[in-house]
Every structure is written in structure tokens, then in C-alpha cells.
C-alpha positions in Angstrom: -21.7 135.1 101.4 -19.5 133.7 98.6 -19.6 135.0 95.0 -21.3 131.9 93.5 -24.2 132.1 96.0 -24.6 135.8 95.3 -24.8 135.1 91.5 -27.4 132.4 92.1 -29.5 134.7 94.3 -29.2 137.5 91.6 -30.2 135.0 88.9 -33.3 133.8 90.6 -34.3 137.4 91.7 -34.3 138.3 88.0 -36.3 135.2 87.0 -38.9 135.9 89.8 -39.1 139.6 88.9 -39.4 138.8 85.2 -42.2 136.2 85.8 -44.1 138.7 87.9 -43.8 141.5 85.3 -44.8 139.0 82.5 -47.9 138.1 84.5 -48.9 141.7 85.0 -48.3 142.8 81.4 -50.1 139.8 79.9 -53.1 139.4 82.3 -53.9 143.1 83.0 -53.1 144.7 79.6 -52.9 142.0 76.8 -55.6 139.5 77.6 -58.5 141.9 78.3 -58.4 143.2 74.7 -57.5 139.8 73.2 -54.2 141.3 71.9 -51.4 139.1 70.7 -47.6 139.5 71.1 -46.8 136.1 69.6 -45.7 133.3 71.9 -48.0 130.9 73.7 -49.9 133.8 75.1 -50.9 134.7 71.5 -51.7 131.0 70.7 -53.9 130.9 73.8 -55.8 134.0 72.7 -56.4 132.4 69.3 -57.6 129.1 70.7 -59.8 130.9 73.2 -62.0 131.8 70.2 -62.7 128.1 69.6 -62.5 126.5 73.0 -64.7 127.0 76.1 -61.7 127.7 78.4 -60.2 131.0 79.5 -56.8 131.9 77.8 -54.8 131.5 81.0 -55.9 127.9 81.4 -55.1 127.2 77.7 -51.7 128.9 78.3 -51.0 126.6 81.2 -51.7 123.5 79.2 -49.6 124.7 76.3 -46.6 125.7 78.4 -46.5 122.5 80.4 -46.9 120.5 77.2 -44.0 122.4 75.6 -41.8 121.7 78.7 -42.5 118.0 78.3 -41.7 118.3 74.6 -38.4 120.1 75.4 -37.5 117.2 77.7 -38.3 114.6 75.1 -36.9 116.3 72.0 -34.2 118.7 73.3 -33.0 116.8 76.3 -32.5 117.4 80.0 -30.2 120.4 79.7 -32.7 122.5 77.6 -35.5 121.4 79.9 -33.7 122.7 83.0 -32.9 126.0 81.4 -36.5 126.7 80.6 -38.5 125.0 83.5 -38.1 127.6 86.3 -39.0 130.7 84.2 -41.8 128.9 82.3 -43.5 127.5 85.5 -43.2 130.8 87.4 -44.4 132.8 84.4 -47.4 130.5 83.8 -48.4 130.6 87.5 -48.0 134.4 87.5 -50.2 134.9 84.4 -52.8 132.5 85.7 -52.9 134.1 89.1 -53.3 137.7 87.9 -55.8 136.6 85.2 -58.0 135.0 87.9 -57.6 138.0 90.2 -58.8 140.4 87.5 -61.5 138.2 86.1 -64.8 140.1 85.4 -63.2 143.5 85.9 -63.2 146.1 83.2 -59.8 146.6 81.4 -57.3 148.7 83.2 -56.7 150.7 80.0 -59.8 151.1 77.8 -57.9 151.7 74.6 -56.3 148.6 73.0 -53.5 150.9 71.8 -52.6 152.0 75.3 -52.9 148.5 76.6 -50.6 147.0 74.0 -48.0 149.7 74.5 -47.9 149.2 78.3 -48.3 145.4 78.1 -45.6 144.9 75.4 -43.2 147.1 77.4 -43.7 145.1 80.5 -43.3 141.8 78.6 -40.1 143.1 77.0 -38.7 144.1 80.3 -39.7 140.7 81.8 -38.2 138.7 78.9 -35.0 140.8 79.0 -34.5 140.1 82.7 -34.9 136.4 82.2 -32.8 136.2 79.0 -30.0 138.2 80.8 -29.5 135.4 83.3 -29.9 132.6 80.8 -33.6 131.7 81.6 -36.8 132.2 79.6 -40.5 132.2 79.9 -40.6 129.0 77.9 -43.4 128.9 75.3 -42.4 129.6 71.7 -38.7 129.9 72.9 -38.9 126.1 73.0 -40.6 125.9 69.6 -37.8 128.0 68.2 -35.2 125.7 69.6 -37.0 122.6 68.2 -37.2 124.3 64.8 -33.5 125.2 65.0 -32.6 121.5 65.8 -34.1 120.3 62.5 -33.8 123.4 60.2 -30.6 125.5 59.8 -32.0 128.8 61.0 -30.9 131.2 63.7 -32.9 130.8 66.9 -33.8 134.5 67.0 -35.1 134.3 63.4 -37.1 131.1 64.2 -38.6 132.9 67.2 -39.5 136.0 65.3 -41.0 134.0 62.4 -43.1 132.0 64.9 -44.3 135.1 66.7 -45.0 136.8 63.4 -47.2 133.9 62.1 -49.1 133.9 65.4 -49.9 137.6 65.2 -50.9 137.3 61.5 -53.4 134.5 62.3 -54.7 136.4 65.4 -55.1 139.6 63.4 -57.1 137.8 60.7 -59.4 136.3 63.3 -59.7 139.5 65.5 -60.0 142.2 62.9 -57.8 145.1 61.7 -57.7 147.1 65.0 -56.5 144.3 67.1 -54.2 143.0 64.3 -52.5 146.4 63.9 -52.2 146.9 67.7 -50.7 143.4 68.0 -48.1 144.1 65.3 -47.1 147.3 67.2 -46.9 145.2 70.4 -44.7 142.6 68.7 -42.3 145.4 67.5 -42.2 146.9 70.9 -41.5 143.5 72.5 -38.8 142.4 70.1 -36.9 145.7 70.0 -37.5 146.4 73.7 -35.8 143.1 74.8 -32.6 143.9 72.9 -32.6 147.6 74.1 -33.1 146.6 77.8 -30.4 143.9 77.7 -28.0 146.5 76.2 -28.8 148.9 79.1 -28.3 146.2 81.7 -24.9 145.3 80.2 -24.0 149.0 80.1 -24.7 149.6 83.8 -22.8 146.3 84.7 -19.7 147.5 82.8 -19.9 150.9 84.6 -20.0 149.2 88.0 -17.0 147.1 87.1 
């Protein structure tokens, strides 16, 4: 097996694993308590309060619409970088959400749920970012903002997620709002920490 093929297998293993973990963290721990970690999952929770559709269905529409927007606004290259992770993550979240429909929350406490859920989402995102992929969603919004406004993509993403959590917190009350802020902190700091650990182990192996 040549090196290039090994790298591709490695890349898609991380994307599949990340999508699976994202689905577990979101559907089993975040959605049952209507928590928000920013992103399109947070937007879907907010819209769920006004629309007669489950959040996973709203999420699917949002993510596929943003992929189309990426193709139209950002071009083919950005679309291809986001499409695999975005589709797999959307399918994973939708599948787990339907599997656990009408079941009591795995963790009764919103605080415990957000800690576990945010940690899983951070790990999932880190695995996909490490191989140059993403779960789509607000990553695409951040790239579009970056195209027209001179702001770092990371700052644009953090600003977008922060605004989503603020709106969700206002609508859901102080407990969910505070838990969601904690989850956003765990997610954003966790992604960087996990990527650093992966790079550390890679260097040791070399």
C-alpha cells in the first residue's frame, strides 16, 4: 500500500470517526436539554422553539443549504473541503436523534450533559480539522464573513457561535444559557488542546 493511499485512508477514518462522535455528542447529550454550543446545531435548537419540526430535521436543511451557499459564494474548492464532513455529520446527528427519540435524557443534569456533549463535539471537530475537513455549518458562515470582512476565520467563527449562544440563552433561560456558555468554552478550548496532543504524538512517532 503506497503512502498516498495510506494518508487518504487515515484522513477519511478521522472524518468518519469525527462525524460519529459529533452525532453522539449532539443527539444524546446536547439536544435532549435544548443546549447550545453555537454552530448550526445551536441555530436548529433556537428555530425548534418556533417551528413544528425536530431540531435534527432543521439541522439537515440548514447544513445542506449552507453547502449550496459555499458552492455559490466560495467556489468549488471550499465546497469540496466541507461536503464530506458536513454530510456525514448531518446524517450521524439525524440518525442518532431518531434512534433516541422519546427516550429520557442519558444524563438528567444539563450540566453533566453539556460537559460530556461538548467534550465529544470538541474531539469530533479536532479530528476533522486535523485532516483539513469540517462538520460544515457555521464554519461556512465564518468563511463567507471572512471573504467580505477583514477578520480572522477563527474570530469570525467564535463571534458567530457566541451570538448563537446568547440568543439561545435569552430564549431558554439562565440555566440553559450558563450551561451553554460553559459548553462553548469546553468546545473551543478543547479543539485546540486535542489538536496539540495529536501533533505531539505524531512528532514522537517520527
